[in-house]
Structure formats: C-alpha cells, structure tokens
C-alpha positions, 0 to 999 in steps of 0.5 A: 847112248841118249836113248839108253840113258832115258830108260836106265838113268833118266836124271842123266838123260834130262841133263844131256837133253838140257844141253841143247835148250837155253844154253848160256854159250854161243857156238860161234860160226866158221870164222870164230871159235865157240864161246868158252867163257862167261865173266860176270864182273861185279868189282868184288874181291872174291871170284868164283870160277865154275867149270862145266863138266864133260860128256854125259852131263851138262857138256858145254854149258854151265852146270845148271845147279851152279848157275841157278844158285850163283845167279840167286846168291852170288851177287856179292862175287865175281862169277866166271863160267868156263865151257868144255867146248869139245867134251875133252875135259879141257885138253883141247882149245876152243878151236880144237888144238891139243894145247887146251890145258895150257890155253885154259890156264893162261886164260884163267890167269888173265881173267883173274888179273883183269878182275883184280880179285884177291880171293879165288874159289873153283867149283865143278862136278864130274869132269868140272870137279877135276878141272876145279882141282887142276886149275885151282892148284895150278893157279893157286886158288884159295879154295876148290869144291869138287863133286865126284872127280872121275880122274885118274880114269884108270879106276873106271877103265882097267879090266878089273874095274870094267868087270866090277861095273858090269857084274855088281849085282848087289848094287843092281839090287840095292840101287838100280839107277846107280848100277846102270849109270856105272855101266854106261860110264864104264862102257863109254869112258874109253871112247868118249874120253881116253881114246880121243884125248890120247889121239890128240894130246898123246898118251902122257898128255892126260892130266892126273890132278889128284897126283898134282894136288898131293905133290903141290906145295901151294894148293887150295883148301879142297872139299871133295864130295863123292858117292860112298857106294861108288868103288871107282870114286873111293879109289880116286879120292883115296890119296886125298884122305891123309892130306891136312887141307882136304875135307872129304864129304861122302854122300849116301849114294853109289851114283857118280853125280852125288850132288843130285841128292843134295840139290833135290833136298835143298841142301846144295846151296847152303852147303856150298855157301858154308864152304865159301864163307867158312 
C-alpha cells in the first residue's frame, strides 16, 4: 500500500513514512505497553486534546500540523496528545485489549481532572476527528473540531459506495489524486478497520459517534470540515446539518484529508484559533 500511495497520492505517502521518523511517542518494550499519551501541563484553565488519526495518515503519532501549530501558538493552553497505538480508532487499549473506548474515556477523564482545567476542546482529523466527536461528547467537552470524520464506515464500505469509488470517472478527470485516494480508502478500509475491530470487539462494538452526538443532551459545540466533492463524507456529516450547535465548513476538494489545503495555504492555524477563541 505504501508503494501505491507513493505513486498515486504522494501527500499520503509522505504522511505514512513520517510515522517512522521523529515520533513523539515511545514504543515501550516487552514489559511495558507503548506510550499512548503526552501531557503538557501549563496550569491553564483551557485544555486542548488532540487525537491522532489512524491507518493511512500519521498513525500512532500526533498529527504533525496540529503538533507544530500548538507548539508555536498553544503556550496559553494545556495540551494533551492521544495516540491510536494499534490503528484501531481507539477500540483497543495500548496493550491490545478490546476495551479501548472505555480505557481512553476513563484515562481522558482522569487526565482532565488532574490538570484541573474547566474548558476543554477536542481536535482531530480522519479517525482522530471521529475520536474528537466521540470523546468530546462522552466527556462533555466545550468544543470539538473535526476534519473529515470517516465514521460510520458504511458510507465507504457498502457495495454501492465501493462501485462509486472505483468507477467515478468524473472525479478521476477533475481531481485525479482525490480519485486514487478514494480507491485506496475503499480498498483498505474493510481490512484495516472493519474486520480487525469486528474480530476483536464484536460486530456491535464499533462506534457511531455521529449518532451518539445527535442523540446526546449534553454535547460540545462542533465544527466539522469535510471535502464537499467527497460523496462518502457528505453522507457521513448529513445528520449534523440540522443541528443548532454544529457549524459545517465544506472545503473545495474531494480529498478525504481536506485540511491539507488549509495547511498549505497558511490558513489552518488562524482557522483553528478563531474556533478556539471565538
């Protein structure tokens, strides 16, 4: 897959390869589970929690754009970086047990209690975006910022979605890199996410954070970015469109990783800060 990504979607390949160089987390040893959390405590009343994404982009390490941005502009906040150790979208614990969602929720609650902060903001892209929505809702955060959440997976997995991904010739002509990105995601998502999580956690053990968010009485103010040319992403965020505390921010791309365009234009940081401070 890495070789295919180098040719078809080089931005994704660079991210995959970047996992192995200069990682912020330690992998541990036979006696210890891999490190899954980094906490930067500054005595602030505001804590920003960044969730790493899974599988094809930045797996196991903080999303580089967020880490670099908060290292530069986050001096006034406590920072917490969570790692998706097993590329399971947090469904497995760091030592591989199938109770990851409960583990990370409990660990997050304890971390925030220790920091003593009163205002909490979650952020993530792709699988990390889903985590920001899920844990932000479960732990009663004030705000959540999500870039291209891919769950529920049925909009990538079902037979119609698969056919549309492979035979979307207009997208191939209009935005070739987005087309190949969709093909890679459609080809891998079953084996990378659905099958391993289902085998370990059971068929009903996979989260649906969008449904949880819509049903929740207490939930964070949510800002969602997505590629307006991506059919699966439009379907994923559709239930959020009529929610009063949700802001939808479509981006002019079909790519799953829609924040790349913002980052390259220099607008990612100001956009995030306007949401955090707004």
